[in-house]
N, C-alpha and C positions, 0 to 999 in steps of 0.2 A: 790405637791412634789413627785418626783419619790421615790419609795421604794428600798432600796438597801440591797441585802442579802450578807453577808460575809461568805465565805467557806473557812475554814482553818483547820489546825490540832490543836484543842483546848482542846479535852477531853483526856488529857494525865496527867502523873505525872511529867513532865518536866517543870521546871520553865521557861526556854527559850521559849518553845512553848506557855505558858500561857501569858508570857509578851509581846511577839510579837503580839498576838491575841488582847490584850487590847490596845496596842499602836496604832495599825492600826485602831481599832474600834474608838478610841478617836480622831484620826487625822480625819477620815472621818466625825464623829459626829461634830468636831471642824469647819469643813467647812460648817455647816448648813444643812447637809444631814440627811435623815431619814434612818437610818441603823440598822439592827439586825443581830445577830449571828446565822447562821444556824447550829443547833446541829446535824451534820451529823456523824453517827457511822459507821466508816471504820472498817471492821471486823479484818483485820490484825493489825491495831493499837490498837483496843479494846483488842486484845489478848496480845499484847506486853506490854500494860499499865495495865494489870490485878493487883488487889490488892491481888489476891490468896485467894479467899473465898474457904473454904473447899470444898463446894458443886460443885465448878467449876473445881477443880483439876482433871486432868486426867493421869498424871504421877507421879511416887513416888517422884521426886525431888520437883514438885509443892506442893506436901503435906507438905514436909519439909519447903517450903517457907511460906506455909499457917500458919503452927505452929509458926514459928519464926518471920515472917515479916508482916503478914496480919494487925495487930492491927495498927501499925504506918503508914502503906500504906494507909489504910482506913481513918485514922485521916488526912493525907495529901490530899487525894482526897476531903474530906469535906472541908478543908480549901480552896482548889482550886475552888470548886464551890461556895463557899460563896463569894470569891473574884470576880468571873464572875458574880454572881448575883447582887453584889454591884456596878459593874461598866458597865454592858452590858445588852441589851435586848436580850432574846434567844428565838428561835422558839422551838415548840415541837420537839422531836427526829425524825430524819429521817434516813432510812437504804437503803441499795443498791437498794432494790426492791420499796422503796417509795420515793426517793429523787426527782423523776420527779414530784410529787405533789407540790413541793416548787415553781414551776412555777406560781401557783396561787397567791403567796404572794408578789412577787418581779418584779420590771421593769428591774432592773439591778442586774448583779451577779458580785461580786468582789471575786477574788480567790488570795490568797497569805497571808502570805509569808511562812516562814517554808519550809519543805521538801515535799510540797504538789505535786510536779512533780518527787519525788524520787521513782521510781517504786520498788525499794528494800524495801522501807518503806511501801508503800501502797499496795503492791502486785497487781501492775498493774491495779490500780483502775482509770479508765479514767473519773470517775465522777468529779475528781479534775481539769480535762480539760474541764469541762462543757458539756459533750457529752449528757446530759439529757435535755438540754434547748430547749425551742420553738424557733422558727425562729425569732421571733419579739423581743427577748430579747437582752439587751446590755451586752456584755461580756468584762470584764476588768480583767487583771492580774497585780498585783502589787508586784514586788519583789519576785516572785514565784522562788523556789529553787529546784534545780535538785540534787545536791550532786555529784553522779556518773552517768555518761551517761547510758542511757537506752539501751538495746540491738538493734543492727541495725535492727532486724526484726520489731521493733515497729515504725520505722522512717515514713513509709508511713501514718500510722494512726495517729500519733502525729502530723506530719505535717499538715494533713488535718484538725485536730481539732484546731490547734494553729492559722492557716491561718484565721479562722473565728472570732477571737478576734478583737474587736474594739480598744483596747489598750492593749499593752503587754510589760511588763518589767519584767526583772529577776534580782536576787540578786547577781549573780556572773558572772565575765566576761567570764569565760571558758563556761558556759552554754549559755551566749548570743551568742557566736560563733557557738556552736552547733545548736542552734534553727534557727540562721539567715541563716544557710546553708539549712535548711529544708523548711522554708517559703519564702525565696527569698527576704527578706528585713532586714534592720538593726533592731536590738533589743536594746532597751535601758537597761542600768543597774541602779538600784535604790537601796537605802539603805535598810537594815533590818528595819522594822518598828520602833523598839526600838531606832534607831538612829534619827528618826524624832524629838525626843524630847531631849531638853537640859538636862544638868545634874540636874538642879533644879527640873524638873518634877519627876526624880527618887529619889532625896534626901528626899522627903516628906515621903518615906517609911522607912527611915533610923532611927533606934532607938539603940543609942550606948549601952543601957543596954542589948540588944539582943545578942551582940557580946562578945567574950571573952575579959577579962580585958587585958590591956597592948598591946605590940605589938605581932604579931604572923603571921606565914605563913599560907596560905590557899591553899588547894588542892581540885580541882573539876573535877571529871570525870578522869578515868584512861586509859592508853592504854593497850593493851593485855598483854604486858610484864610489866605492873604496873610501868613503868618508871616514870610517873607522880608523883605517891606517893613516889617512891624511891628517886627521885631527890629532891622532896620537903623536905623529912626527912633529907637527907644529908645537904641541904642548911640550914635547921633549926639548925642543930648541928653546922655548921660553923658559923652562926649568933648568936648562943645561944638564939634561939626563939622557942617556942612551935609551933608544926605543927598541924593544924586542917584539917581533911579530911571529905568532905561532902560525906557520904556513906551510902547507904541504903541496902548494902549486908553484907557478913560477914566482921567482923572487921579486919582491917589490922594492923600489929604491927608497932611500932616505931612512931605512930601518934595518935592523939586523934580523934576518930571516932565521928561525929556528924550528926544528922538528922534533919535538919531545915524542918518544916511543912508549914510555912507561907510565903508570900512574904516579909513581914517585916524582918523576920529572915534571909532569903537569901540575900536580899539586904544589911542588916547591916554587914553581913560576908564580903561582897566584899568592902564596903565603908571603913571599919576600918582595912582591913588587910595591913601588911607591904609589901608582896610580894604574888603573886598568880601564882600557877602552875595549868595549865587548858588544858584539852583536849576537852573542850566544846566550840562551836562557840560562844554561848551567854555569856559563862564565860569569853572569851576574850573581847567580845564587852563591857561588863560592867566593866571590868578592865580598858579598854581604857575611858569610860565614866567618871569613878572616879579617872583617873590618877593614877592608882595604878601600880607599877612595876609588871611585868608579864613574864612568860615564856609559850609559847603555843606548843601544841603537836598535830599531826595528828592522830585521833583515827579512824575515819570513814567518808565516803562521803567527801573525801579529797578535792574536788574542792572549798568547802567553805572556809577553812582555807587558802589554797593556794592562791585564788583569794584575799582575805582580805589582807594577808601578803604582797602580791606584790603591791596591791593598796596604801597601807599605808607605805610601806618600812619598815617593821618591821621583816625582815628575820633573823636579827642577834639576835631576841627574840625567835627564835625556840628553843625548849628545847633538844638542842645537848650538849654533854659534854664540847665541846669547847666553845659554847656560854655561857653555865652557868659560866664556869671558867672566861671567859672574863667579863661577866656581865656588858656589855656597857650600860650606863644609857639611859633610854627611852626619846627621845626628844619630850615630850608631847606638848610643844608650837607648833611645826611643825605638829604633828598628829592632835591636836585640830583644827588647821586651815583647814586641809584637811576634817576633819569630818564636819566641819561647812559649808564648800562649798558643800560637797555631800548632807548634809541635805537640804540646799536651793534648789539644783537642783531637789532633789527627791519631795520635797513639791510642787515645780512648775509643776512637771510632774504629780503628783497625782491630782492637782487642774485641770490641763487641762484635764485629763481623766475623771474625775466626773463632772465637771461643764460646759464643752464645749458642 
């Protein structure tokens, strides 16, 4: 059996990154393949996802974060790695200068999903485009995400690297167009790996006892002007419901600030919410999976939200004042059908890529 190495953004403190990693791993494993997660340490991501150990701090503001935030961030990281260890096989750590040694371990390299091709995220790390592979290795990209288009000066190099893939799909329609123009062939769009699994797969992580009692509004990720939190608070006052904000930074007023550390806590908050206000791509996706009313906001890497909104026809649920005032009910019956179709198409493409 061929050995498959999965290269993605997994070593973070972001629940969406963790769950898309597990979802893709389990999908490939479910197809009967021998897969292992490559523990690649991208320097830019490691800096961004720091738990702010005091000995690692270089700036005064980081020292403050170490004093006030390190403890719970470290607990959260331990929860994440416990989840990874329980669900996935993992290689030894690799770094920029050693990732080429992974050629000895795998026959096929699978890259995706998440923001692996977001140059503003990885600091132009072309290892996520498999520039380190030997010529005889099979290259597959499944639902790789770009977010914001890279600078034009990168087009030639990126085009050359992506032309060498044996199979290539991306997560957003906008990035499919960008890449098709570089490599001279049509690029498939496939769903985020979390969408490969039906609601029941995720419901096993739900524990009602881990969510607040009664009905509540949930806010997850804020925009730069804090409109996500502000609008959620106003909506909560209108509905006479408490508002819980998943927040790992300084506490915001007018809401109850909470810090889930485990997958079970995070999932349970979404499953049991009355309405969700989110500037997170995966926050929007899990609102959809659990059929929870939502308002979405564009925070960063806007191609992700815009593509998903257009594809599912949920523009009227963008968090504008007009849309919130109108509060048009979400047609989950229609959306569930579209998601089911996208799920089936994506499963078929993943099978063809891996098993053909």
